[in-house]
N, C-alpha and C positions, 0 to 999 in steps of 0.2 A: 568121542562124540556120541550122543544118544541116537537110538534107532527109532524111527517113526513108522507106524502102519498107516497106509492111506487107501482111500477109495477115490477114484477119479473117473472121468469120462474121456474117451479118446475123441479124435476128430469125427469118427463115424457115429458117435453117441453111445458106444458100448461101454459098459461099466468095467473098470480095470482096478484090481487091488494089488497091493504089494507093500514092500518096506523100503525105506531109504535111510541112509545115515546122513545127518546134517546137524548143524549147530542149533537150529530152532525150527519151529513150525512154519514160520514165514519163509525160511530158506527152502523147506520142502515144497511149499507152494510155488516158489520161483522156479525150482528145478523141474517140477511137473509142467509148468507153463512153457518152459523152454523146450520140453519134449513134445509139446503140442497137446498136452492133457489138461483137463479142467478139474481141479481138486474139488471134491465134494466133502470129504471128511478126512482130517489128519489128526492122529493121536499118538502120544508116546506109546511105543510097543508094549510097555508094561501096563498100559491103561491107567496110569496114575492120574489123579485129578490135579490139574495145575491151578485151580482156582482157590486153593487154600481150604478154608473151613467149609463144612457141609452147608449147602445153600448158597454158596458163592460169597462174593465180597459184599459187605454191607457199608453203604454210604448214606448220609442223611438225605431227607426229602429235599431240603434246600439245595444241596449239591446236585441232586438229580434234576431239579428244575433248572438250575443254572447251566449244567452241561447240555441238557436237552435244548435249551434256548440257543446255546452256542452252536450245537450241531445243526439245528434247523436253519439258522442264518447262514452258516457255511455251505450247507448242501444247496440251499436256495440260490446262492451266488455262484454255484458251479464247482465247488471244492468236492473232491471225492470223500466218501465216508472214512476211508482209511487215513487220508491226509487230515481230515477234521479230528479224528480220534487221537492221532499222534500229536497234533498241534495242541489240543486241549490237555493231553497228558504232559507235554513239555511245560505248559503254563501253570499247571496245578501245583498247589503248595502242600496239600494234604497227602500223606503217603498212601492211604487207602484209595484215594481218587486216582493217583498216579498208577497204582497197581491195577485198578479196574480198567483204566484207559488202555494200558498195555495189553491186558488180557483180551479186551474187546477187539483191539486193533489186530492182535495176532490171530484171533479166530476168523475175522473178516478177511485178512490177508491170505489165510490158508484156504480160502474158497467157501467159507461158511456164510450163511445169511446173517444179516445184522440182527434180525429178530431172534434167531437161534442163539447168537452170542448173548443177547440181553436175557433170554430165558434161563441161562445158566447162573444168573444172579437174582433169584426171586426175592431175596431180602432187600434188594435195592430197587428193582423194577416191578411194579404191580402187574398182575396177569392181564388186565385190560390194556395197559400201556403196551405190553409186548404184542398183544393181539392186534392193536391198531397199527403198530409198526409192520407186523407181518402182512396185514391187508394192504398197507400202502406199498410194500415191496411188490406185491402181485399186481397192483393197479398202476404202479409207476408214479404215484403221487406222494413220494416220501417227504419232500419239504413241507407241503401243506399239512400232512398228517402228523409230522413231528410237532408242528405248532399246535395242532389240536390236542395231541397227547400231552404236551407241556401245559396247556390250559387245564386239562383234566387233572393233572397232578397238582397244579397250583390251586384249583378249586377244592380239591380233596383236602389239601393242607389247611386252607382257610376254614373249611367246615370243622375240621378237628380242632383248630384253634378256638373257634366260636363255641363249640360244645364244651371244651375245657373251661373256657371263661364263664359260660352259663352255669356250670356245675360247681364253680369255686365257692360262691356265696352260700348255696345250700349245704355244701360240705362243711364250711366253717360254722354255720348255724347248728348243724347236727352235732358237731364236735363240742360246741359250746353247751348245747342242751344236755348231752351225755355227761360232760364234766360237771355241770351244775347239779344234775340228778345224783351223781355219785357222791358229791360233797354234801 
């Protein structure tokens, strides 16, 4: 079994560090909670990055919009973030999305913030989106802010689609003009 390095807070609020041998990061989080400690950071002791490629896992904007909407609805109805992430991961059909949900769920289960878990995947989640989630964690308005962050991503995708559409005709005309001039 792998060894994990952890940083946690005890019941008195003091920072405690150490290592544990367990099957996964989630197991380390459970073991620490059973000891009355609150995990802050859990990493494989070799400090290997578990998110795959540099910059985290990449999923499409469409998938990010869909999963953000699902998480917002679930959290608003009282489902915990971890349960929501696991449920979405079980229902997902795309391997990258399943991998992303497992990684996010493991990081949140080990005691990390949801915004910190999202920030480890900058190719999928924009900086402003992560900042909105971080602010909502501090203010306690996660469901409402998830909806706003989803609207932001949806609007961004719509603007990109409109700009591409607006540039298509001039691009075709420019290519036609160049072709005509060459011949």
